[in-house]
N, C-alpha and C positions, 0 to 999 in steps of 0.2 A: 352510935348505934341506934339511938332513939330517933334521930333525924332521918336515918336511912329507912327505918321501918315506917315512919310517918309518910315519907315520900312514896314508898311502895304502896301504902294504903290509899294515898291520894290518887295514884296511878290506877289502882284497881277500881276505885269509885268512879273516876272519870271514864275509864274504859267500859265499865258496866253501862253507863248512860250512852256512850257512843255505840257500843255493839248492839244494845237492845234497840236503838233507833235505826241503825244502818246495816246491821249484820257484819259479817267478816269482810266481805268484798267491799262494802261501801264505807266501812270505818276508816278513818284517817288518823294515823299516828300523830301527825301535827296537831290535830284538834285535841286528842287525848292529852298530849304534853301541855298544851296551852291551858286546858281546863284543870289539869293536875298541878299547874304552876311549877313545872319542871322542864328541864332540857329534854328534847326528844331522844338524845343518846342514853339518858337514864332508863328509858323504857327498854331499849335494846340490851343494856347492861343487866337489868333485872330479869327480862323475859325472852331475850334472844330475837323474837320475831312476833308479828301480829297474831299468828295462829296460836303460838304458845300462850300469849297473853289471853286470848279468847278462851282457850282450854282451861287456863288457871282460874279464870272468873267462873266459868261453867262449873268446874269441880268444886270451887269454894261454895257456891250457892247450892249446888246439889247436896253437898255435905250438910249444910244448914237445914235443908228440906228433910233429909233423912233423920237428922237429929230431932227436929221439931215435930215431925209427923210419924208417930209410931204406927206401924201397920198392925191391924187387928183383924185377922181372918175370922174370928168369932163374932165380930161386929163390923161387917163390911159397910153397912149403911152409915154407921158413925164415922168410919174412916173416910167415906166419900164426903160426908158433911164437913169434916176437918180439912180435907183437901180443898173443897170448895171455898171455905173461909180463907184458907191460907193463900190460894191462888188469886182470889179476887182482890186481895190486898197487895199482891206482888205483880203488877202489870209488866214491869221491866223484866222480871225473871221469865214470865211467860213469853214475852217477845223474844228474849234471848234464846229460849228453847225452840221457838218457832224458826228463828234464823238458823239455829243449829240443824234443825230437821231439813230446812229448805236447801241449805248450802252443802251439807254433807261433806265438809272439808276434812273432817277427821273421824276416826272411829269413835264410837260411843265410849266415854270414859269407863275404865275398868270397874270403878266403884258403882257406876250406874248399872252396868250389866250384872254385877254381883248382887246388888240389892234387888234388882228385878227377878233374878233367878231364885233368890231366897224367898221372895214374896210368892212366886209361883209354887215353890216347894211347900210353903206354909199353906197355901190354898189347897194343894193336892192332899196334904195331911188332914186339913179340916174337912175336905170332901170324904176322905176315907173314914173319918171319925163320925160322919153324919151331921156335922155342924153346918155344912154348906152343900147345897144341891149339886148334883152331878150332871145336870142337863148340859152345861157348858164346860169345855176344858178350862183348866185354871189360867192358862195364858190368855185365852179369849176373855174370860171373866175379868181378869185384871185390867186388860185393855178397855173393856166396856166401862168399868168403874172409873178409870182415869179419864176417859173421854167424857162421860157424863159430868163428872166433878169439875172439869175444866171447860165445859162447853160455852160458858158465858164470859170467859176471860176476854180481854180486848184483842188478843192475838188469834182467837178462834174465828174462822170465817162464817160460822153458822149462827150460834146463839146471839151475839150482839147485833148482828145485822138482820137476821130473820125474825127474831123474837126479842126486840129491845125492851119491850114493856115488862118482860119477866124479871129483869134485873132491877127494876124499880122497887120491887118488894123482895129483897134478898132472903128474908126469913122464910117466906113461902116457897121461893125457888129452892133454897137449901133443903127444906122439908120434902119437896117433890123429888129432888135428886136422891135423897136418902131413901125415900119410899121406892123409887124405881130400882135402886141398887138392891134393896131388900128383896123385891120381887124377882129380880134377875138371879140373885144369889140363891134363893130358895128353889128356883127352877120349877119343874113339873112335879117335884116331890110331893107337894101338898095336894095336888089334884089327883095323884095316883092313890093316895091313902084311902 
């Protein structure tokens, strides 16, 4: 049993590298098997097909993200800073997410949709309690936060290529992102008072 689990983990590790580099369409099961040190048939036994393997990897890593990054609607700037730190250290995951978005081979995993909906609901509740400004709808606000927090990851077409010097000082960049999120989250509320 231990050997089977070890083989499965080697497949997942090799597949993560393959999919993050080539996407679903460009990934090759032969390369995954070779890099995992197993027979190609083992991949089909464990995962049925390449798309299921991709979805398994995506769900595994998203579950880790949701576990490690607690959403804090009462501290959106802090949340954005934590997302920034996490994603800058996870270039393979960010490329995997980019490939998922580009190829749209499958529906978004149910857990991703559920977590997103819970965050939007928490933002709406925070807005109703006066903790977060109401200038922007919660869905837009969440998208803006995630976009800012991940703008300088290697998979983003803007931050790294248009402003590469910013990433040379990650602490300053992190603080700028947190401040931008703080201002967006407060909205026009402060200026109206």
